N, C-alpha and C positions, 0 to 999 in steps of 0.2 A: 505494500499500501503506500504511495508517494504523499507527501506530506500534504500537499493539496486536498487528498481524498481523504486524510487521516480522519478520525473520527474524536473529537475532544471529548474529555471529560466535561461533564457541567461547570465542574469547578475551574476546569484549566484555564479558559480566556480571562477567567475573575482574578485569578490568582494575583494577588501584588508581589513585585520582586524585590531585591535588595536594590534593582538597577533603575527602579522606578524612580527614585529621587535623581537619580545622573541623568537618565534621560529627559526629566521634567527641566533638569538645570540647563541642559544642553540646547533643548527647545526653546527655552526662555532667552537665552544669548541670541537666537536667530528671531526673537518675537519684535523687532525694530525695523522699520523699511529701509533706515539709513544703513544699518548693520547688512540688511541683505545687497542694497548698494555696493557698500564696500566687498563683500565676497565675490560678487560679479566683477569688480574691478581686478580683484585679484587673480580672479581666475582668467585674465587675458594677458598675464604677465608671469612671467618666472619669480619676480621679486619686487616690491615697489616700495619707495620711502613714504613717510606720512605726507611729504609736499605733492606726490605724483596723485596721493588719493585724494587730497584736496581740491587739486586742481580738477579733476575727473569727477567729482561727487559735487562738487560747489559748496560743500559743508565748511564750516570755519575749522581751522586746524586745531583747536582746543574739543571740538564737537568728534573729529576724526580720531584723534588720540583717545577720547574716552570711550568711544566704540570699538577701536581695536584693542585696546586693552581688555574688554569685555569677550572678544572674539578671541583673544589670544588665552585667557584664562579659560574659557569652554572648550580650548584646544584643537578650535576650527583653523586657527591662523599662527604660523611660528615667527617670533622675531629673532633678528641677528643683530643684535647690536653693534655699532661701529663707530668710531670718532668721527667720520666724517658725515654718513648716512648711513641711519639704523634702516635693516630692511625688514619686511612683512611678507609674508607668503603664506599662500593657501594651503591647509595642512588636508590633502585630498583622502589620506586615509582615514582621518578621523570623519570626515563627511561622509566618507563610503559606511564606517561603522555605524553614523546616525541612521543612514537609509535605511541599513540592516535592521537596526533596532526599530525602527518607527514601522518597516513593513511587518516585524512580528507583532508587534501591539496591533496593527491593524488587521492583518489577518486573524490572531484572535478575536478581536472586538465585531468581525463581520463573519465569522464563521457561522454556518447555519446553528441556532438556537433550538432548544427542544422544542417539538411540535405541540402545536396549540390544540 
């Protein structure tokens, strides 16, 4: 039986896991349109400095810095300090992990429930 046709016990999709708090934290980091714009900008380059992001998003430098901090803390962006220009880059592996975790959540929530 493959994953799509596997029968879930009634409690399985409702089971709260230790990773629920982590998933909620990561999703919250994406819960701002400015942070989504920043991620899209970073997806277009290997690495960017804060100034590059400011120029392409139209946001204030202080705003971009705060949003980058949230994205770094969530693990979606990596930060490489440099004396001249610190660089930010997309952590594609972390985003792929989020995609998998979110898929698992939705698969459990959308699974056929008990017959009425």
